VEXKOLVEX-269259 format. One line per field, with one value per residue: x, y, z of N, C-alpha, C in turn; residue number from 1. Coordinates in nm, 3 decimals, always signed. Example, Ala and Ser with C-alpha at 12.3 -4.5 7.8 and 13.67 -1.06 7.14 Angstrom:
n.x	c(+1.319 | +1.285) .
n.y	c(-0.569 | -0.225) .
n.z	c(+0.780 | +0.708) .
ca.x	c(+1.230 | +1.367) .
ca.y	c(-0.450 | -0.106) .
ca.z	c(+0.780 | +0.714) .
c.x	c(+1.320 | +1.290) .
c.y	c(-0.330 | +0.003) .
c.z	c(+0.780 | +0.787) .
drenlo	c(1 | 2) .
//
This chain:
n.x	c(+24.729 | +24.573 | +24.326 | +24.417 | +24.450 | +24.177 | +24.074 | +24.247 | +24.168 | +23.868 | +23.854 | +24.018 | +23.825 | +23.633 | +23.753 | +23.762 | +23.512 | +23.441 | +23.565 | +23.465 | +23.219 | +23.241 | +23.364 | +23.105 | +22.955 | +23.085 | +23.077 | +22.834 | +22.776 | +22.952 | +22.833 | +22.578 | +22.618 | +22.728 | +22.512 | +22.343 | +22.494 | +22.490 | +22.192 | +22.187 | +22.332 | +22.192 | +21.941 | +22.066 | +22.171 | +21.988 | +21.962 | +22.085 | +22.262 | +22.208 | +22.079 | +22.121 | +21.987 | +21.871 | +21.805 | +21.513 | +21.371 | +21.070 | +20.895 | +20.762 | +20.948 | +21.029 | +21.197 | +21.215 | +21.274 | +21.431 | +21.461 | +21.618 | +21.668 | +21.652 | +21.785 | +21.652 | +21.577 | +21.316 | +21.291 | +21.284 | +21.300 | +21.155 | +21.246 | +21.102 | +21.216 | +21.132 | +21.177 | +21.029 | +20.915 | +20.720 | +20.370 | +20.199 | +19.930 | +19.737 | +19.624 | +19.546 | +19.342 | +19.345 | +19.411 | +19.587 | +19.793 | +19.840 | +20.056 | +20.123 | +20.297 | +20.481 | +20.340 | +20.260 | +20.110 | +20.029 | +20.016 | +20.106 | +20.089 | +19.968 | +20.228 | +20.185 | +20.100 | +20.271 | +20.482 | +20.370 | +20.397 | +20.629 | +20.715 | +20.603 | +20.755 | +20.986 | +20.902 | +20.874 | +21.098 | +21.222 | +21.046 | +21.055 | +21.152 | +21.005 | +20.888 | +20.844 | +20.721 | +20.775 | +20.689 | +20.913 | +20.979 | +21.173 | +21.299 | +21.204 | +20.954 | +20.597 | +20.326 | +20.047 | +19.768 | +19.811 | +19.981 | +19.974 | +19.909 | +20.178 | +20.350 | +20.629 | +20.824 | +21.160 | +21.300 | +21.137 | +21.239 | +21.442 | +21.270 | +21.120 | +21.240 | +21.472 | +21.809 | +21.971 | +22.153 | +22.398 | +22.525 | +22.369 | +22.142 | +22.195 | +22.120 | +21.852 | +21.962 | +22.108 | +21.931 | +21.766 | +21.990 | +22.035 | +21.780 | +21.784 | +22.027 | +21.951 | +21.795 | +21.967 | +22.126 | +21.978 | +21.942 | +22.036 | +22.254 | +22.105 | +21.998 | +21.906 | +21.926 | +21.836 | +21.719 | +21.507 | +21.395 | +21.046 | +20.915) .
n.y	c(+28.479 | +28.261 | +28.363 | +28.427 | +28.200 | +28.040 | +28.233 | +28.176 | +27.891 | +27.915 | +28.058 | +27.857 | +27.650 | +27.809 | +27.825 | +27.562 | +27.466 | +27.611 | +27.533 | +27.269 | +27.336 | +27.410 | +27.203 | +27.031 | +27.216 | +27.201 | +26.928 | +26.862 | +27.039 | +26.898 | +26.644 | +26.701 | +26.782 | +26.616 | +26.418 | +26.580 | +26.531 | +26.259 | +26.268 | +26.400 | +26.243 | +25.999 | +26.083 | +26.205 | +25.987 | +25.821 | +25.920 | +25.916 | +26.122 | +26.466 | +26.763 | +27.018 | +27.235 | +27.471 | +27.724 | +27.766 | +27.915 | +28.054 | +28.123 | +28.365 | +28.578 | +28.524 | +28.334 | +27.976 | +27.802 | +27.481 | +27.181 | +26.930 | +26.823 | +26.514 | +26.282 | +26.013 | +25.674 | +25.721 | +25.945 | +26.314 | +26.389 | +26.604 | +26.688 | +26.800 | +26.875 | +26.805 | +26.854 | +26.755 | +26.713 | +26.449 | +26.350 | +26.381 | +26.490 | +26.499 | +26.602 | +26.570 | +26.752 | +26.945 | +27.269 | +27.329 | +27.113 | +26.926 | +26.916 | +26.715 | +26.717 | +26.571 | +26.759 | +26.983 | +27.133 | +27.210 | +27.405 | +27.378 | +27.510 | +27.310 | +27.121 | +27.022 | +27.221 | +27.379 | +27.239 | +27.134 | +27.346 | +27.385 | +27.122 | +27.228 | +27.443 | +27.296 | +27.131 | +27.332 | +27.393 | +27.204 | +26.971 | +26.779 | +26.555 | +26.291 | +26.437 | +26.441 | +26.458 | +26.467 | +26.499 | +26.464 | +26.344 | +26.350 | +26.108 | +26.180 | +26.243 | +26.125 | +25.971 | +25.871 | +25.806 | +25.779 | +25.793 | +26.133 | +26.183 | +26.202 | +26.226 | +26.100 | +25.883 | +25.918 | +25.646 | +25.514 | +25.588 | +25.463 | +25.223 | +25.339 | +25.468 | +25.282 | +25.194 | +25.182 | +25.017 | +25.249 | +25.200 | +24.973 | +25.166 | +25.306 | +25.381 | +25.542 | +25.735 | +25.894 | +26.004 | +26.135 | +26.322 | +26.568 | +26.728 | +26.733 | +26.878 | +27.127 | +27.200 | +27.179 | +27.417 | +27.628 | +27.642 | +27.796 | +27.804 | +27.825 | +28.078 | +27.946 | +27.738 | +27.402 | +27.094 | +27.269 | +27.282 | +27.279 | +27.427) .
n.z	c(+24.914 | +24.895 | +24.798 | +24.549 | +24.413 | +24.410 | +24.211 | +24.014 | +23.956 | +23.922 | +23.685 | +23.520 | +23.529 | +23.391 | +23.120 | +23.088 | +23.035 | +22.861 | +22.635 | +22.653 | +22.533 | +22.300 | +22.164 | +22.188 | +22.026 | +21.774 | +21.722 | +21.670 | +21.441 | +21.273 | +21.289 | +21.165 | +20.890 | +20.818 | +20.815 | +20.644 | +20.381 | +20.330 | +20.298 | +20.066 | +19.846 | +19.866 | +19.727 | +19.526 | +19.408 | +19.276 | +19.021 | +18.678 | +18.620 | +18.787 | +18.930 | +19.190 | +19.408 | +19.238 | +19.027 | +18.852 | +18.510 | +18.530 | +18.324 | +18.314 | +18.360 | +18.594 | +18.854 | +18.966 | +19.278 | +19.271 | +19.444 | +19.347 | +19.036 | +18.881 | +18.639 | +18.509 | +18.408 | +18.377 | +18.282 | +18.333 | +18.672 | +18.918 | +19.226 | +19.545 | +19.824 | +20.158 | +20.517 | +20.747 | +21.068 | +21.255 | +21.268 | +20.967 | +20.788 | +20.504 | +20.195 | +19.832 | +19.744 | +19.949 | +20.113 | +20.302 | +20.467 | +20.767 | +21.070 | +21.342 | +21.599 | +21.889 | +22.159 | +21.965 | +21.720 | +21.394 | +21.072 | +20.697 | +20.364 | +20.107 | +19.934 | +19.678 | +19.501 | +19.434 | +19.340 | +19.104 | +18.947 | +18.921 | +18.802 | +18.549 | +18.467 | +18.412 | +18.216 | +18.024 | +17.924 | +17.808 | +17.639 | +17.458 | +17.660 | +17.927 | +18.208 | +18.559 | +18.896 | +19.265 | +19.605 | +19.833 | +20.141 | +20.459 | +20.690 | +20.928 | +20.913 | +20.904 | +20.763 | +20.882 | +20.781 | +20.520 | +20.218 | +20.002 | +19.676 | +19.476 | +19.640 | +19.851 | +20.056 | +20.204 | +20.252 | +20.011 | +19.828 | +19.643 | +19.562 | +19.372 | +19.208 | +19.062 | +19.068 | +18.763 | +18.498 | +18.349 | +18.058 | +17.947 | +17.930 | +17.727 | +17.459 | +17.521 | +17.712 | +17.510 | +17.347 | +17.548 | +17.629 | +17.483 | +17.575 | +17.849 | +17.879 | +17.786 | +17.990 | +18.226 | +18.117 | +18.151 | +18.410 | +18.738 | +19.003 | +19.329 | +19.589 | +19.790 | +20.086 | +20.077 | +20.277 | +20.469 | +20.783 | +20.823 | +21.072) .
ca.x	c(+24.777 | +24.473 | +24.226 | +24.442 | +24.440 | +24.060 | +24.088 | +24.295 | +24.061 | +23.738 | +23.913 | +24.067 | +23.692 | +23.552 | +23.786 | +23.741 | +23.382 | +23.414 | +23.632 | +23.389 | +23.081 | +23.306 | +23.343 | +22.992 | +22.898 | +23.167 | +23.046 | +22.658 | +22.778 | +23.009 | +22.689 | +22.471 | +22.694 | +22.743 | +22.355 | +22.296 | +22.595 | +22.401 | +22.075 | +22.205 | +22.396 | +22.100 | +21.860 | +22.139 | +22.215 | +21.827 | +21.935 | +22.225 | +22.289 | +22.143 | +22.156 | +22.097 | +21.934 | +21.911 | +21.673 | +21.444 | +21.301 | +20.920 | +20.834 | +20.699 | +21.036 | +21.088 | +21.256 | +21.155 | +21.397 | +21.415 | +21.584 | +21.654 | +21.660 | +21.746 | +21.785 | +21.666 | +21.530 | +21.176 | +21.322 | +21.343 | +21.232 | +21.161 | +21.234 | +21.088 | +21.271 | +21.095 | +21.211 | +20.909 | +20.928 | +20.588 | +20.263 | +20.162 | +19.813 | +19.726 | +19.528 | +19.560 | +19.246 | +19.336 | +19.505 | +19.665 | +19.827 | +19.867 | +20.164 | +20.119 | +20.460 | +20.461 | +20.186 | +20.249 | +20.006 | +20.035 | +19.966 | +20.174 | +20.050 | +19.958 | +20.322 | +20.183 | +20.053 | +20.421 | +20.563 | +20.302 | +20.447 | +20.812 | +20.715 | +20.549 | +20.874 | +21.102 | +20.860 | +20.854 | +21.241 | +21.239 | +20.920 | +21.086 | +21.151 | +20.908 | +20.884 | +20.731 | +20.794 | +20.755 | +20.745 | +20.998 | +20.967 | +21.293 | +21.244 | +21.143 | +20.816 | +20.528 | +20.185 | +19.938 | +19.674 | +19.842 | +20.057 | +19.909 | +19.955 | +20.295 | +20.432 | +20.746 | +20.905 | +21.293 | +21.295 | +21.079 | +21.301 | +21.495 | +21.229 | +21.032 | +21.352 | +21.568 | +21.920 | +21.982 | +22.258 | +22.397 | +22.556 | +22.244 | +22.019 | +22.270 | +22.030 | +21.739 | +21.998 | +22.155 | +21.835 | +21.718 | +22.077 | +22.023 | +21.696 | +21.861 | +22.163 | +21.888 | +21.778 | +22.094 | +22.197 | +21.881 | +21.945 | +22.148 | +22.245 | +22.005 | +22.074 | +21.823 | +21.981 | +21.739 | +21.623 | +21.493 | +21.272 | +20.918 | +20.910) .
ca.y	c(+28.376 | +28.162 | +28.425 | +28.434 | +28.061 | +28.054 | +28.290 | +28.068 | +27.772 | +27.982 | +28.106 | +27.726 | +27.584 | +27.895 | +27.831 | +27.452 | +27.462 | +27.694 | +27.435 | +27.167 | +27.395 | +27.459 | +27.087 | +27.003 | +27.253 | +27.134 | +26.774 | +26.886 | +27.078 | +26.776 | +26.538 | +26.745 | +26.800 | +26.450 | +26.356 | +26.647 | +26.456 | +26.151 | +26.272 | +26.451 | +26.145 | +25.912 | +26.155 | +26.204 | +25.837 | +25.770 | +25.926 | +25.934 | +26.303 | +26.571 | +26.917 | +27.015 | +27.355 | +27.521 | +27.811 | +27.725 | +28.020 | +28.029 | +28.146 | +28.509 | +28.666 | +28.494 | +28.192 | +27.868 | +27.705 | +27.317 | +27.128 | +26.826 | +26.764 | +26.375 | +26.233 | +25.889 | +25.602 | +25.767 | +26.093 | +26.384 | +26.398 | +26.726 | +26.651 | +26.895 | +26.792 | +26.840 | +26.766 | +26.818 | +26.626 | +26.446 | +26.298 | +26.454 | +26.478 | +26.591 | +26.524 | +26.648 | +26.852 | +27.018 | +27.378 | +27.312 | +27.014 | +26.967 | +26.839 | +26.700 | +26.647 | +26.596 | +26.819 | +27.072 | +27.107 | +27.358 | +27.352 | +27.433 | +27.498 | +27.184 | +27.163 | +26.984 | +27.327 | +27.458 | +27.118 | +27.114 | +27.489 | +27.338 | +27.068 | +27.297 | +27.505 | +27.231 | +27.105 | +27.421 | +27.424 | +27.060 | +26.890 | +26.649 | +26.439 | +26.278 | +26.519 | +26.418 | +26.532 | +26.404 | +26.587 | +26.392 | +26.373 | +26.282 | +26.016 | +26.239 | +26.272 | +26.018 | +25.999 | +25.783 | +25.796 | +25.714 | +25.931 | +26.195 | +26.180 | +26.229 | +26.237 | +25.992 | +25.914 | +25.883 | +25.533 | +25.453 | +25.648 | +25.385 | +25.172 | +25.429 | +25.512 | +25.188 | +25.198 | +25.120 | +25.036 | +25.349 | +25.146 | +24.944 | +25.262 | +25.448 | +25.454 | +25.613 | +25.864 | +25.964 | +26.044 | +26.243 | +26.428 | +26.713 | +26.796 | +26.749 | +26.984 | +27.238 | +27.195 | +27.213 | +27.528 | +27.746 | +27.641 | +27.841 | +27.821 | +27.872 | +28.097 | +27.871 | +27.564 | +27.313 | +27.122 | +27.343 | +27.226 | +27.389 | +27.505) .
ca.z	c(+24.858 | +24.892 | +24.732 | +24.415 | +24.401 | +24.381 | +24.077 | +23.921 | +23.968 | +23.840 | +23.535 | +23.434 | +23.509 | +23.274 | +23.033 | +23.056 | +22.996 | +22.691 | +22.567 | +22.597 | +22.461 | +22.184 | +22.146 | +22.165 | +21.905 | +21.640 | +21.716 | +21.644 | +21.334 | +21.190 | +21.254 | +21.086 | +20.779 | +20.746 | +20.738 | +20.505 | +20.278 | +20.290 | +20.227 | +19.933 | +19.822 | +19.842 | +19.676 | +19.373 | +19.321 | +19.225 | +18.874 | +18.641 | +18.653 | +18.873 | +18.964 | +19.320 | +19.484 | +19.134 | +18.996 | +18.715 | +18.477 | +18.553 | +18.207 | +18.362 | +18.416 | +18.739 | +18.900 | +19.074 | +19.319 | +19.260 | +19.518 | +19.270 | +18.916 | +18.865 | +18.498 | +18.531 | +18.330 | +18.347 | +18.243 | +18.451 | +18.813 | +18.998 | +19.378 | +19.632 | +19.913 | +20.292 | +20.627 | +20.830 | +21.193 | +21.311 | +21.178 | +20.875 | +20.751 | +20.407 | +20.079 | +19.677 | +19.755 | +20.060 | +20.086 | +20.412 | +20.582 | +20.928 | +21.115 | +21.483 | +21.671 | +22.054 | +22.176 | +21.875 | +21.569 | +21.270 | +20.913 | +20.605 | +20.258 | +20.026 | +19.834 | +19.568 | +19.411 | +19.386 | +19.292 | +18.949 | +18.883 | +18.898 | +18.683 | +18.420 | +18.420 | +18.326 | +18.097 | +17.907 | +17.888 | +17.751 | +17.622 | +17.415 | +17.770 | +18.005 | +18.323 | +18.644 | +18.990 | +19.373 | +19.705 | +19.909 | +20.288 | +20.528 | +20.767 | +21.026 | +20.893 | +20.876 | +20.709 | +20.965 | +20.695 | +20.393 | +20.134 | +19.907 | +19.535 | +19.412 | +19.757 | +19.868 | +20.174 | +20.144 | +20.232 | +19.947 | +19.708 | +19.572 | +19.482 | +19.310 | +19.130 | +19.119 | +19.001 | +18.614 | +18.429 | +18.235 | +17.944 | +17.912 | +17.875 | +17.645 | +17.358 | +17.567 | +17.733 | +17.379 | +17.303 | +17.629 | +17.683 | +17.446 | +17.669 | +17.993 | +17.878 | +17.791 | +18.116 | +18.292 | +18.079 | +18.161 | +18.553 | +18.806 | +19.166 | +19.384 | +19.724 | +19.904 | +20.109 | +20.159 | +20.339 | +20.622 | +20.868 | +20.802 | +21.202) .
c.x	c(+24.662 | +24.367 | +24.271 | +24.433 | +24.296 | +24.012 | +24.111 | +24.192 | +23.928 | +23.793 | +23.960 | +23.929 | +23.633 | +23.608 | +23.772 | +23.603 | +23.334 | +23.473 | +23.538 | +23.243 | +23.146 | +23.281 | +23.239 | +22.937 | +22.963 | +23.109 | +22.907 | +22.685 | +22.848 | +22.891 | +22.615 | +22.487 | +22.692 | +22.600 | +22.299 | +22.357 | +22.508 | +22.282 | +22.095 | +22.265 | +22.289 | +21.973 | +21.929 | +22.163 | +22.094 | +21.836 | +22.108 | +22.332 | +22.201 | +22.226 | +22.063 | +22.079 | +21.959 | +21.776 | +21.644 | +21.380 | +21.153 | +20.840 | +20.732 | +20.815 | +21.095 | +21.154 | +21.188 | +21.249 | +21.339 | +21.512 | +21.663 | +21.595 | +21.721 | +21.726 | +21.782 | +21.582 | +21.374 | +21.192 | +21.337 | +21.246 | +21.252 | +21.156 | +21.182 | +21.086 | +21.215 | +21.114 | +21.142 | +20.909 | +20.752 | +20.478 | +20.210 | +20.019 | +19.771 | +19.667 | +19.561 | +19.466 | +19.250 | +19.448 | +19.594 | +19.686 | +19.886 | +19.947 | +20.128 | +20.254 | +20.479 | +20.330 | +20.172 | +20.172 | +20.008 | +20.043 | +20.080 | +20.084 | +20.098 | +20.098 | +20.314 | +20.145 | +20.208 | +20.496 | +20.489 | +20.387 | +20.612 | +20.829 | +20.704 | +20.706 | +20.976 | +21.028 | +20.890 | +21.013 | +21.278 | +21.129 | +20.929 | +21.134 | +21.033 | +20.984 | +20.789 | +20.775 | +20.724 | +20.784 | +20.812 | +21.028 | +21.082 | +21.225 | +21.190 | +20.992 | +20.733 | +20.372 | +20.094 | +19.818 | +19.695 | +19.911 | +19.972 | +19.971 | +20.106 | +20.389 | +20.507 | +20.796 | +21.079 | +21.343 | +21.255 | +21.150 | +21.368 | +21.424 | +21.131 | +21.126 | +21.468 | +21.682 | +21.917 | +22.101 | +22.297 | +22.466 | +22.435 | +22.112 | +22.080 | +22.205 | +21.916 | +21.835 | +22.061 | +22.059 | +21.751 | +21.833 | +22.050 | +21.910 | +21.740 | +21.959 | +22.090 | +21.826 | +21.880 | +22.145 | +22.107 | +21.885 | +22.052 | +22.137 | +22.167 | +22.062 | +21.982 | +21.910 | +21.898 | +21.767 | +21.622 | +21.380 | +21.169 | +20.901 | +21.006) .
c.y	c(+28.278 | +28.222 | +28.415 | +28.306 | +28.023 | +28.122 | +28.192 | +27.957 | +27.804 | +27.980 | +27.956 | +27.656 | +27.665 | +27.829 | +27.651 | +27.413 | +27.532 | +27.607 | +27.315 | +27.206 | +27.376 | +27.308 | +27.021 | +27.065 | +27.217 | +26.988 | +26.784 | +26.954 | +26.985 | +26.679 | +26.584 | +26.784 | +26.678 | +26.362 | +26.439 | +26.558 | +26.345 | +26.148 | +26.299 | +26.291 | +26.042 | +25.947 | +26.129 | +26.080 | +25.781 | +25.802 | +25.913 | +26.041 | +26.348 | +26.687 | +26.912 | +27.168 | +27.450 | +27.610 | +27.786 | +27.856 | +27.986 | +28.035 | +28.308 | +28.593 | +28.645 | +28.378 | +28.118 | +27.832 | +27.535 | +27.285 | +27.009 | +26.811 | +26.631 | +26.372 | +26.096 | +25.812 | +25.629 | +25.898 | +26.165 | +26.397 | +26.493 | +26.698 | +26.793 | +26.842 | +26.896 | +26.769 | +26.833 | +26.682 | +26.595 | +26.360 | +26.400 | +26.428 | +26.585 | +26.528 | +26.640 | +26.788 | +26.974 | +27.141 | +27.367 | +27.180 | +27.042 | +26.837 | +26.834 | +26.613 | +26.695 | +26.652 | +26.979 | +27.019 | +27.248 | +27.303 | +27.428 | +27.407 | +27.377 | +27.221 | +27.088 | +27.115 | +27.374 | +27.357 | +27.079 | +27.216 | +27.450 | +27.215 | +27.134 | +27.393 | +27.427 | +27.166 | +27.201 | +27.430 | +27.301 | +26.988 | +26.771 | +26.504 | +26.460 | +26.376 | +26.480 | +26.457 | +26.444 | +26.509 | +26.465 | +26.438 | +26.295 | +26.171 | +26.058 | +26.255 | +26.119 | +26.049 | +25.884 | +25.753 | +25.771 | +25.845 | +25.979 | +26.156 | +26.245 | +26.287 | +26.091 | +26.027 | +25.876 | +25.736 | +25.424 | +25.480 | +25.530 | +25.280 | +25.229 | +25.419 | +25.439 | +25.191 | +25.118 | +25.130 | +25.157 | +25.321 | +25.079 | +25.037 | +25.354 | +25.495 | +25.558 | +25.738 | +25.948 | +26.044 | +26.173 | +26.335 | +26.583 | +26.797 | +26.826 | +26.866 | +27.115 | +27.290 | +27.285 | +27.366 | +27.651 | +27.733 | +27.703 | +27.820 | +27.849 | +27.932 | +28.012 | +27.749 | +27.506 | +27.172 | +27.167 | +27.306 | +27.347 | +27.491 | +27.479) .
c.z	c(+24.784 | +24.762 | +24.571 | +24.362 | +24.344 | +24.240 | +23.992 | +23.883 | +23.872 | +23.698 | +23.467 | +23.454 | +23.413 | +23.167 | +22.959 | +23.007 | +22.859 | +22.610 | +22.524 | +22.533 | +22.350 | +22.110 | +22.078 | +22.005 | +21.768 | +21.640 | +21.639 | +21.454 | +21.261 | +21.165 | +21.156 | +20.951 | +20.738 | +20.702 | +20.654 | +20.382 | +20.227 | +20.253 | +20.065 | +19.839 | +19.773 | +19.732 | +19.531 | +19.331 | +19.281 | +19.046 | +18.808 | +18.608 | +18.752 | +18.890 | +19.101 | +19.344 | +19.350 | +19.138 | +18.852 | +18.631 | +18.467 | +18.419 | +18.186 | +18.398 | +18.541 | +18.755 | +18.973 | +19.125 | +19.305 | +19.356 | +19.448 | +19.155 | +18.907 | +18.723 | +18.520 | +18.412 | +18.278 | +18.310 | +18.338 | +18.553 | +18.896 | +19.149 | +19.466 | +19.763 | +20.054 | +20.390 | +20.757 | +20.967 | +21.230 | +21.232 | +21.096 | +20.801 | +20.623 | +20.262 | +19.955 | +19.692 | +19.896 | +20.073 | +20.170 | +20.442 | +20.713 | +20.974 | +21.294 | +21.512 | +21.826 | +22.075 | +22.089 | +21.747 | +21.500 | +21.160 | +20.838 | +20.482 | +20.183 | +19.931 | +19.683 | +19.458 | +19.352 | +19.300 | +19.137 | +18.882 | +18.846 | +18.775 | +18.510 | +18.366 | +18.354 | +18.229 | +17.980 | +17.869 | +17.795 | +17.705 | +17.538 | +17.519 | +17.839 | +18.165 | +18.439 | +18.775 | +19.121 | +19.465 | +19.767 | +20.074 | +20.363 | +20.612 | +20.894 | +21.034 | +20.849 | +20.821 | +20.748 | +20.870 | +20.532 | +20.301 | +20.039 | +19.763 | +19.498 | +19.549 | +19.811 | +19.983 | +20.130 | +20.146 | +20.127 | +19.793 | +19.602 | +19.508 | +19.383 | +19.171 | +19.132 | +19.025 | +18.854 | +18.573 | +18.320 | +18.116 | +17.873 | +17.848 | +17.788 | +17.545 | +17.419 | +17.639 | +17.630 | +17.326 | +17.380 | +17.667 | +17.637 | +17.522 | +17.773 | +17.969 | +17.883 | +17.919 | +18.212 | +18.259 | +18.118 | +18.357 | +18.598 | +18.947 | +19.249 | +19.546 | +19.818 | +19.937 | +20.158 | +20.189 | +20.431 | +20.648 | +20.868 | +20.918 | +21.246) .
drenlo	c(1 | 2 | 3 | 4 | 5 | 6 | 7 | 8 | 9 | 10 | 11 | 12 | 13 | 14 | 15 | 16 | 17 | 18 | 19 | 20 | 21 | 22 | 23 | 24 | 25 | 26 | 27 | 28 | 29 | 30 | 31 | 32 | 33 | 34 | 35 | 36 | 37 | 38 | 39 | 40 | 41 | 42 | 43 | 44 | 45 | 46 | 47 | 48 | 49 | 50 | 51 | 52 | 53 | 54 | 55 | 56 | 57 | 58 | 59 | 60 | 61 | 62 | 63 | 64 | 65 | 66 | 67 | 68 | 69 | 70 | 71 | 72 | 73 | 74 | 75 | 76 | 77 | 78 | 79 | 80 | 81 | 82 | 83 | 84 | 85 | 86 | 87 | 88 | 89 | 90 | 91 | 92 | 93 | 94 | 95 | 96 | 97 | 98 | 99 | 100 | 101 | 102 | 103 | 104 | 105 | 106 | 107 | 108 | 109 | 110 | 111 | 112 | 113 | 114 | 115 | 116 | 117 | 118 | 119 | 120 | 121 | 122 | 123 | 124 | 125 | 126 | 127 | 128 | 129 | 130 | 131 | 132 | 133 | 134 | 135 | 136 | 137 | 138 | 139 | 140 | 141 | 142 | 143 | 144 | 145 | 146 | 147 | 148 | 149 | 150 | 151 | 152 | 153 | 154 | 155 | 156 | 157 | 158 | 159 | 160 | 161 | 162 | 163 | 164 | 165 | 166 | 167 | 168 | 169 | 170 | 171 | 172 | 173 | 174 | 175 | 176 | 177 | 178 | 179 | 180 | 181 | 182 | 183 | 184 | 185 | 186 | 187 | 188 | 189 | 190 | 191 | 192 | 193 | 194 | 195 | 196 | 197 | 198 | 199) .
//
């Protein structure tokens, strides 16, 4: 009898550990999903309208992935979202930017180059609306030596693109809506799902 009871206790313990492990994984998934939803809302809320994770024709038969397109009081803003943890060192003239996170050091390609390509592609779709772009870093990244040109931290996004009353801006929006609609018509859903950590 006793050996059979031991087997039941072991099986029950294993089942309990499996349930606990499943609950931990489910909580992590839920937390990440909630954080991602909040991140998307924080960015999308800076514009009157937005598109998220789209492909834009590059004018050479291909497509460029765009994380966010925002219609704001300043025109269209192309957002290239980066989720990189650690201290980031980069500049406009540098081909590689460096990240130092804990004991790890690595580099990634200067994101401004691809941002310029995305801005040019959007401008080609509707040149009668101002188009600008920003490389936006989440709160996990820091720039101890200062932000490079066209780079923005998530906490500064609201100050850079403050909310505006749609009704007060209705005349401007009416003028820009045809161009915005042309951009949206050319945009297609992207299979990429960002932000993704660089490493």
